[in-house]
N, C-alpha and C positions, 0 to 999 in steps of 0.2 A: 421271512424277507419283507412281507407286507407290513408286519408290526414295526420292523426297523425303519421302513420308509415313512410310516405314520409318525414315528418318533422324530425323524429328521424334519418332516413338514411341520409338526407341532412346535419344535424348538425354533425353527426359522421364523414362523409367523408370530411367535412370542417376541422375538428380538426385533423384527422389522419395524413395528411402531416406535421402538426406542431409537432406532437408527434415524427414522424420519423426524422424530422430535429433535434429536441432536442437530441435524442439518437444517432444521427449521430456524435455528438460531443464527444461521449464516445469512448475512444480508444479500439481497439480489443486486448484482452489479449493473445489469442493463436489461431492457426488455428482450424477451426471447420468444421464438416461434413455438407453436404447439408441438410441432414435429420434434424439435430438440428436447422439449420436456418429456414427451412420450419415450424418446430414446433413452433419456436418463433413467426413467423408471424401469425400462427393460434391463438396463445394465445393473440396476440395484437388485432386481429379482434374480439375476444370475448369481448372486451371493449364495443362493440355495445350494450350489455345487459344493460350497465349503462344508456343508452339513452332511454330505453324502460321502461315505468312506470309499466308495468306488472311484471317486475322482481325487479326493484329497485325504490321505491317511492322517492320523493324529500323531504320527511318530515325530521325533525330533528332526529327522532328515527333511520332512516335508514342511516344517514350521516356517522356514524362510519363504518357501513357495506360497504357503497360505497367507503370510503377511504381505507379500508382494501383490498377490491377486486381490486381496482386500483393498490395499492401497490404491491400485490402479482403478478398481471399480468406484471407490469413493472419489478419486480425482476426476474421473469422467462424469460422475453424477454432479459434482459441484460445478464443473466446467459447463455442462449442458443445461443444468437446471437452474443455476444461480447466475451464470454469466460472469463469473469472477475472472480476473486476469490469471495467467498461468501460475505465477508465483503464489498468489493468494489461494488459488484452488489447491495447489500442492500443500500449502500450510494447513488448510482446513482438512484435507484428506489425511495428512499425517496425524493431526489431532484426533480425527475420527478413528483411525486405526489404533492409535495409542489408547483411546478409551476402551475399545474392544479388547485389546491385549491385556490391559490392566484388569478388566472385569474377569477375563478368563484366568489370569494369574491368581486372582483372589479365590475364584471357585476351585482352582486346582491346588490351592495351598493345603498343606497337611492338616491344619486346624479345621478348615471347612469340610474337607473330605472325611475327617474323623467324626465330625458332628453329623454328617449325613449318614455315615455307616452305623451310627448308634440310634438312628431314628427307627421307631417300631413299624417298619414297613413289612407287610406280609408277603408281598411278591416283588420280583424285580421290576415289574411294570409300575407298581406303586412307587418304588424307589426312583425310577427314571422320571416319573411325573413330578415327584417332589423336587428332584434335582433340577428339572427344566424350569419349574416355577421359581425356585430359589435363584437359579442363574439369571432369570429375567429380572428379578428384584435387584440383584447385584448390578446388572447392566443398567437398570434405571437409576440406581443410586450413583454409580460412577458417571453416567452420562449427565445427570443433573449437576454433580460436583464440577465437572469440566465445563459444561455449557453455561452454567450460571456463575461459576467461580471465575472463569475467563470471559471478559466482555468480547465475545466473538464478533459482535456487530461493529466494534471499533478497531479490530485488528487490521493492520495495513502492511502488506509486504511480508517477506520471509527472509531473515538474515542468516548468515552462516552460523553465528552463535546459537540461534534457535534450532537450526538443523542438527548441529552437533549435540546440543543438550537433550532434545527430545529423542534422538536416535540412541544416545547413550543410555537414557532411562529405559527405553524400550528393550535394548539388549540386556540390561540388568534385570528387567522383569522376566525375560526369556530364560536367563541364567537361573533365576530363582525358581521358575516353573520346572526347569530340567532337574533341579535338586530334588523335587518331589518324586519324579520318576526314577531317579538314580538311587536314592537312599530309602524310599518308602514304597516298595513294590507290592506290598500286601496290606490289607486293611488293618490287621493286628499290629503292624509296624507303625501305623500312624498314631495309634494311641500311646505307643512307647516313646515317641519322639520328644515328649516333654516340652521344655521351654524352647528348644531348637525349632520345633514346628511353629510355635508362636512367633519367633523371630522372623521367619520367612514371611508370614502374613504382615507383620509390622513393617518390615522392609518394603514390601509392595505398597503398603499404604503411604509410607514415607516418600517413595518415588512419585506417587500420584500427587501428594501435597506439594512436593518440590516443583513439579512441572507447572501446576496451577499457579504457584507463587511466582515462578520465573516468568511465565507468560503475562501475569498481571503487572509485573515490574516493566517488562518490555512495552506493554500497552500504555502504562502510565508515562513512560518516557516519550513515546510517540505522541500522546495527547498533549504533553507539555510543549513539545515542538510545534504541534498544530495550534495550540493556544497562542504561542508566540507569533506564529504566522498570521493567525486570525487578528491578533492585536495590530500587527503591521498593516494588514488589509484594511482594518477599520480606520487606522490613522491616515492611510493614503486616500480613502474615500472621504473622510472629513476634510482633509486638506484640499481635495479636488472640489468639494462642495463649497468650501470657504472661498477658494480662488474664483470659482464660478460666480458666487454672489458678489464678490468685489468687482469682477469684470462687468457684470450686469449693472451694478450701481454706477460704475465709471461711465459706461456707454449711455446710461439713462441721464446722467448729469450733463454730459457733453451735448446730448440731443436736446435737452431742456434749454441749454444756453446757446443753441445753434445761431439764433438771430444775433445775439450779442457778439459771438465769435466772428460772424461774417462782417458785421459792422466794424469790428476792430481791424480785421484783415483789410477791409476796403480803405480804412483811414491810413493804415501803414503803407499800402500800395500807392495810395494817392500821393504820398510824400516821396515815392520812388525808393523806399528803403527795402529792397528785395531781400538782403540777408536777414533782416529782422523778421520779414514776413515768412521766410523759410524756417526760421527758428520757431516762430509761433505755430506753424503747421506741424513741425516735428514734436512740439510739446503736446499738441492735440492728439497726435497719433500715439504718443507714449501714454497719454491719459486713457485713450480708448483701449489700448492693448494691455494695460496694467491688470494683472490677475488672470490674463488669458493663458491657457495651457500651451506649452510648446508643441505638443503633438495631439492628434486626434485619431485614436485607434478604434473607436466604437465601444470601448470599455472604460468606465470612469476610473476604476482602481488602477488599471494599466496606464491610463493617461498620466495619473499622478506619479506613479512609480517611475515611468520613463522620463517624465519632466524633471524629477528630482535627480536622477542619474545623469541626465543631460546637463543640468546646471553644474554638477560636480565635474563632469568632463570639460566643460568650458573653463572652469577655474583652473584646471590642470593642463589646459591648452591641448585637449584631445578633440579631434573632429568627431562629431556625433551625427549620424544620419539615420532617419527612421522612415521607413515606408511599410507600415504595418496596418493591415485591415483585419481587425479582430472582431468584427461584428458577428460572425458566425460562431464565436467562441463563448457565447453566453452560457453554454451548458457546463463550462468549467467553474468550479467554486473559486471565489476570490482568494481563498487560502492557497489553492493550488496555482493560481495565476502568479501570486507573489513568490511561491516556492520556485517556479520555473524561471520567470524573468528576473526576479530579485537575485537568485544565485548566478544566473548567466551573466547579468550585467556587472555584478560585483566581481566575478572572476575576470571579466573583460577589463574592467578598470584596473584591477591588480596587475594583470598582464601588461597593460600599457604603461603602468608606473615603472616597470622594470626597463623601459626603453627611454632614450633621451628625447626631449621635445623636438629636436631637430630631425628625428627619424620619420616624421610624418605620421604620428600615431593617430589611429582612428578606431571608431566603433560603428558598426552598421547593423541595423535591424531591418529585416525584410520578412514579409509574410502575407499570405492570402489564402483564400479557399481554392483548392485545386481538385476538381472532381468530387469525390466523396471524403476528402481529407482536408484538414487544416495543415498547411505546410508553412513553417517559419524557421528563420535562421538568425543567429547572432554571430557576426564575424568581427574579429578585432586583431590589431597588431599584437604580435606575441614573440617572445624569445623562441629559439628553436626547441621543439619537442623531440626528445630522443627516441622514445618508443611508447607503445600503448600496451597496457595490461588490463585484461577484462574490459576492453573498449575504452579505458580511461588513460589519460596521459601520465607518463613518468618523466619527471625532470629532476630537479634537486629534491632532497629529502624533505625540506621544508615545504617545497612546492606541492609535493604529493599530499601532505597532510592538509594543506590549505585548499588546493585546487580540486583534488579528487573528492573531498567530502561534499562540496557543493554540487559537483557533477553527479555523484551518486544520488543526492536528493532529487535532482532534476529527473534522472532516469526512473527513480522509484515513483515519482509523481506522475510521469507520463504513462507508466505501466498501469496505473489505476484506470486509465482511459483506453487501455490497449494500444497506447502510442509507443513510439520508438525514438531512440536518440542515436544519432550517428555523429562521429567526430571526424572532421577532415583537416588534416595537417599537411596535405601534399604541397600546397603552395608555400614557398619559403617566406617566413616572416608573418604568416597569417594563421590564426586559429579559428575554426569555424564549427559551430554547433548547428546541426540540422535536426529539426524536430518535426514529427508528423503525428497527428492525432486523427483517428477516424471520426467522422461526423456521426452523431446518433441518428 
């Protein structure tokens, strides 16, 4: 009994550094307290129960329970130690569980087991030691392939295709592992399996390569979208700086010529030509305000973005009101600011376009700091929304493809900051987005 316990302890502490290495590649989401970090390590140490057959047997019936237990522990560890949003924590936990499952599938493949059985070990203790060391090396290899092959630091969110793909590959690896126990129950049968035993190992390696390639593709797609948003943010910032420079130059020019302007106005008024004097003053006001932003939110990129959307709304005869104080939102990346407000205002303009100008179309942005949160909303005129699915509106088929995509991007971006999105369609003819982000 003591030797068995020593074996479990030895195997566990061989794998533990590999687990810590794998999750060290996961980026930290936000600062966390020491208590939360200590709790995460306690959860991680509880993985030792998986190595003790008194708690979890190695039979096929207990495999799902072992998988679930490991997934929950990894999820809690990432959540408490890394401060990642729930969706991202689940994503990393599933990848961690997948890496462990793939390593075990490789170790239990007939080819590897046959190789171990042919090793010149004099005692079962020696064989167990060799198996534990080899298993650790396989864990290291698989962990490095996944952690370095998939850019974990750049992964954002967890979509349904990713859940289905990784889960399917995991189930396939479990099926291949069960083949070993079903068709090769004795050591001598492993050597007789021929090419079939090699196929099981190759299939397992193929599943590993497929998941890494698939995740890299998803990450590349996300990075392409982020690069596009970053380019947009840069353009808005340059536009804001350019307009700010134009405005400052205009004010400086008027200030420099103040004496001449006052002399001109005095001469016009002396002649009693009030209309001409009023026109002269209006020209001066236009000169001073030229290049000035239409709004001031406390964020340069957001000022430029909203000013551009406001100009579009005016051209389309849509009333646009903005009462937004975003000074406390400096912790949001410019890319994410563009993703949230760019999508929200584009959707609002598209919804207003579906209504006639005589219907009193409007767009209204409001927001401020409220307690420990940033609360802001975008309200606009809108055709009737029939129903909501997964919190997103369902109208016409074309509308779903157009409207829902932008809202999903907004929700996904908010979740990066543990924020939430609420849609309010209770008031007839209005569509309202309510967004809340906790302050760091």
